N, C-alpha and C positions, 0 to 999 in steps of 0.2 A: 582478728587484723583489725586497725582501725588507721581511720584519713583524715585529716590537718584542712579543713580548708583557708585557702593564700589566696588574696589578689596580686593581679599582675599589673602594674602602671602603665601607662600608654607610651610607647615607645617616642622616639623621637622622628619618626617616619607619621604617626599619627595612627594607628593602628588602636582598635579599643582591645580595652580591659580581658583581659579572659580568665574567666574564674576554673581553676586548678585543684584539684587533690594530690594534696599527699600521703605514698604509701607508711608502711611500715619498715621496706626493703630502700626508701628512700630515691623512685621513679615520681617521680611528676606523669598524672594522667590527668588531661581532660575533662571535666566534669561537662563542659557544652559543645563540642565539634562544628556547630553552626559557623561560627568563623570565617574558621576552616574549610568547613567543605563550599561557604560560598567563595573563598576568595580561588579553589581548587574550578568550580563552575564558571565563573568568570575567566582564566587562563585557557581555559579546555573551551569557553568562545573566542575566543582570541589568533588560539592559533588555529581553530580553525577558519575563520575570517583572511589567516592568512594565509592559509592555505587554497583558499576561494581568489585568493586577489594573484597570487601565485601559479595560478591553475587560469587565470585569465587573462595575464597576462601571455603565458607560454602559448596558448592557440591563438591568442592576437599575432603575436609574431610566425608561427607558423603558419596563418591564416595568408600575411604580408608574402612569402615565401610558396606558397600553394607552388604556383606556375612554374616552379626551379625545382620543390619535389618534386614533383611529379613528372617533370623533364626526366630528372636522373634516377627516377622505379623504370622509367622507359628503354632508358639506355642499358643499365642493372638487369634489365630482363632480354636484352639483345645481348651484353656481354657476357649471358648465362645459359643462351642457348650457342649461341658461338665456344664454349668452352665446354659444352657436353656433347655438341657432332665432332670437336678436334676431340674428345676423348673415346668417343666412341669407334672413331676411326681410327684412333688408335690400335683401340684392342680387336679389333678386325679384321686389323691392319693392310686397309683399306687405304685409295690411290687414287688421288685425278682424277678422274675421266675427261679424253679429250674427245672433243667435242667437233665435229665437220659438217659442211653444205652438203656433201655428196650422195650423203642418205648412208652413210656405211656404217656398218656395225661391228667392234672389234672383241669381244670381251675375253681375258684371258687368265684362267683361275678362278674361274667364277666359282666363287660361291654365300649362300642364302642364309642371310645375319643372324635366321630366328636358330637354322641348325649350328649352326658355332658356336651358339649361346649353349645349346643341348647337347654337341656329339663332341665339338673343343677340335682334333687335328681328325675326327675319326671322316670328317666332313671330305669325299673326294674332289676335287675341284670342276669347276664346266670349262672349254673352250669354244663357245660362239663367237661366227661372222657371215655376217649379213652382208650383201651389197655387191660391187663388180658381181655384178650377173646373178648375183643371187638374189632371190626377189620372194621363197618360198619357204620357209619353214616348221617341219612335221615334228611334233613332237612326241615320242614315244619310249618305251621302256620299261623296268620290273623296276618297282619300290625303290629309293633311299637312291638309283640314278643317275639325281640330276633333273630334273627335272622343273624343278619347283625353280630351279633356280633360272630354267632358258627361257618361263614362260616369262 
């Protein structure tokens, strides 16, 4: 295998001439990669500088909108909470309570939410009424008899 030394002339862009070797298979091989290596390093540095410039610009724009972004974050948190409550109430087949100022409590087909998740349709609903002269409630009974819901 033998090599010829040939010189490349400067390009119209002003690149320096490079020393190149030609092999017997007709391929050109760089005898010295210093020029290309320097060019790559310069381009990588310019790329890094551009990335920093873009990130600094984005950071500045985010800072300018910080109050709006924080407000939107809080609103989204509230919406997420309301959605979760709605989804849970549908799964538990919940109804909206009717609040009165007479001190009366009337629970119909009440079930404990955790028992619903554990036992499903096997949970026996409880009817509970307080008020209209009923001021005391004594809770007793066998296990799984509905005391958890009543308490």
